[in-house]
N, C-alpha and C positions, 0 to 999 in steps of 0.2 A: 697779856690779859692777867688777870688775878682769878684761881677759883671760881670766886663767889661772880665776878663779871661774863663768864666763860658761860651759853647759851645751853641749855638742857636740850635743844635740839641737833638732831643730828641727821645731815641728807648722807643716805645709803644707796650709792649707786650699784649697780646691777646691770650687766648685761650678759645676756645666754646667746649662743646658737646652737640650736639643737638639730639635729637628723631626724625626720619621722620615717619611720620603715613603715609603720602600718597605719594608713588614714583613716580607713575606717574603723580601727580602732580607737584612736583619738575620739572621731566624731561621737560614736556609740556612748566614750566616756562621757562627752561633753553632752549630750542629749540626756545622760542621765543625770547629769548636776543640776541641767535646766530645769527637768520635771520633779526632780528631787528637792526643788527651793520653792519652799513654802513661801514665803514673801513677796516673789515674783509675781507683777499683775499677769493677766492672760494678754492682754494685747503684747506686753514685751516678751511674753513666755514665746509667743508668737513669731515676734521677730526674731530673737535671740536664735531658737531652732530652726530658722531660716540661713539666718547668717553662717550658725555654726555646719551646716549642711553643704552649703556654697563655698566654704571656706575653711579650710584645715587651719589656718593660721588664725581664724576666727574661734576655732574651736580649742585650739590650745588656751588662748587670751583666757576663756570662760573656765579652764581648766588650772592656771597658774594664779597663783592669789598669794599678794603680799604679806598678806596676814598671816598666813602658813609658814613665810618664814622667818619673822620674829614674833607669832605668837607665843611659842613657849618661853623665849628667852629670859630669863629673870630679871625684873628691874626697869623692862622695855614696854611702851605699851605705843603701839602705832597710830600717829596723828595725821598723817593726811599717805595717801598711795596715788600711783598711776602707772599704766602699763599699758604698752600696746607690743601688737605680733607683727609681723610681715614677714612677706617670702623674700626670699635674698638670695641671690649667688655669693657662692662661699667656697675660696681656695684656702684651703688652709696653710701654703705655704706661699701665701702674696705677703709682701709686706703690710699690704692696704688692713692686715688682721692684727695686726701686733697689738698684743693686749694690754703690753706694757707704758704704749704710746702717751695714753693720759695720764699716767701716773707722774709727769713731768708737765709742772705748772710752767704758762707763758713768762716769759723773760730768765726762767732756769734754763730755756735751751740756748738764749742768747749768752746766757754765764758760761755756761759748758764750752759751747763755741769757740768764745772769743778769749 
């Protein structure tokens, strides 16, 4: 594909696993962000406050904003973003958590093995 035919859009995939040491601090920060959001309607605010109070993963999702990741990158404008959070069982020594596994495309594994 020539430079002119290459899409200007790039999908950037990021997967993070974080350890929450202070659930109350995360919840307080999420509640503060919700309280300071002037564009959030009242009924949505009530639902959000309830969600972040009941679930630390929800609170963290309110605090992590994909725009913050690329907002200051020159020449880049965020076109679309989605993200989620969930509680997981994590074992850093498990092969299931090999961060390099997604770097190999399907078919490349077969070529490397064969």
